[in-house]
C-alpha positions as CSV (number, residue, x, y, z in Angstrom):
1,M,96.8,153.4,69.7
2,Y,96.9,156.9,71.0
3,R,98.2,158.5,74.1
4,S,95.6,159.5,76.7
5,R,96.0,162.8,78.8
6,A,97.8,160.7,81.4
7,G,100.4,159.8,78.8
8,R,99.2,156.0,78.8
9,L,99.0,154.2,75.5
10,R,95.2,153.3,74.7
11,P,93.6,151.3,71.9
12,R,91.6,153.5,69.5
13,R,88.5,151.4,70.0
14,R,86.8,149.2,72.6
15,L,86.4,145.5,71.7
16,G,84.1,144.3,74.3
17,P,81.4,145.7,76.7
18,G,83.0,148.3,79.1
19,S,86.6,147.2,78.7
20,L,89.6,147.9,76.6
21,L,91.3,144.9,74.8
22,P,89.8,142.3,77.0
23,P,91.5,138.8,76.6
24,L,88.0,137.1,76.5
25,F,87.5,139.0,72.9
26,A,91.1,138.2,71.7
27,D,92.4,135.5,69.5
28,L,94.3,133.4,71.9
29,R,95.8,130.9,69.3
30,G,99.5,130.5,69.8
31,L,99.8,131.4,73.4
32,P,102.0,129.2,75.5
33,P,100.6,126.7,78.1
34,T,98.6,128.8,80.7
35,L,97.8,128.3,84.4
36,T,94.9,130.1,85.8
37,Q,94.1,130.1,89.5
38,A,90.9,131.7,90.9
39,G,89.3,131.7,94.4
40,G,85.8,130.2,94.8
41,R,84.8,133.5,96.1
42,E,86.7,135.5,93.4
43,I,85.1,138.4,91.9
44,L,86.5,137.4,88.5
45,R,85.9,133.6,88.8
46,D,83.5,133.6,86.0
47,D,85.9,135.5,83.7
48,S,88.7,133.0,84.8
49,T,86.4,130.0,83.8
50,R,85.5,131.6,80.5
51,L,89.2,132.3,79.8
52,Y,90.0,128.8,80.6
53,E,87.4,127.6,78.2
54,K,88.5,130.1,75.4
55,L,92.1,128.8,75.9
56,Q,91.0,125.4,75.4
57,A,88.9,126.0,72.4
58,A,92.1,127.9,70.8
59,G,94.1,124.8,71.2
60,V,96.3,126.4,74.1
61,P,97.2,123.9,76.9
62,A,95.4,125.3,79.9
63,V,94.8,124.3,83.5
64,L,92.3,126.0,85.7
65,Q,92.7,125.6,89.6
66,T,89.8,126.9,91.8
67,W,90.5,127.4,95.5
68,P,87.2,127.1,97.5
69,D,86.5,129.8,99.9
70,M,89.4,132.1,98.5
71,W,89.0,135.7,97.0
72,H,90.8,137.7,94.4
73,V,94.6,137.6,94.8
74,F,94.4,135.3,97.7
75,Q,97.9,134.1,96.9
76,M,99.3,137.4,98.2
77,F,98.1,136.7,101.8
78,P,99.9,134.7,104.5
79,L,97.5,131.6,104.3
80,K,97.9,128.1,104.0
81,A,95.8,128.0,100.8
82,A,98.0,130.7,99.4
83,G,101.2,128.6,100.0
84,E,99.5,125.6,98.4
85,A,98.6,127.6,95.4
86,M,102.1,128.9,95.0
87,D,103.3,125.3,95.4
88,Q,100.8,124.2,92.6
89,M,102.3,127.1,90.4
90,A,105.8,126.1,90.9
91,R,104.9,122.3,90.0
92,Y,103.2,123.7,86.8
93,L,106.3,125.7,85.8
94,E,108.5,122.6,86.5
95,L,106.4,120.6,84.1
96,L,107.0,123.1,81.4
97,R,110.7,122.8,81.6
């Protein structure tokens, strides 16, 4: 690690194409159960799907929920689908108790 000019810690090398320490190139073994939510029109939907698949391959209990017609961080908007997604998240967390 090194400090960039802006004072942020940065890795010494890139692990994947155009990105610093992307989780898709990481060893995910040992992570806790993971819920991933993505919109059907999500710019990162394919990455979310690949992350879910990689979590499963690493033996991590994982759930992927896709919300049709929604976009990146749709949960932050005052929409019915956002409320439903947050309810699903709360139910998932309750199951982990």
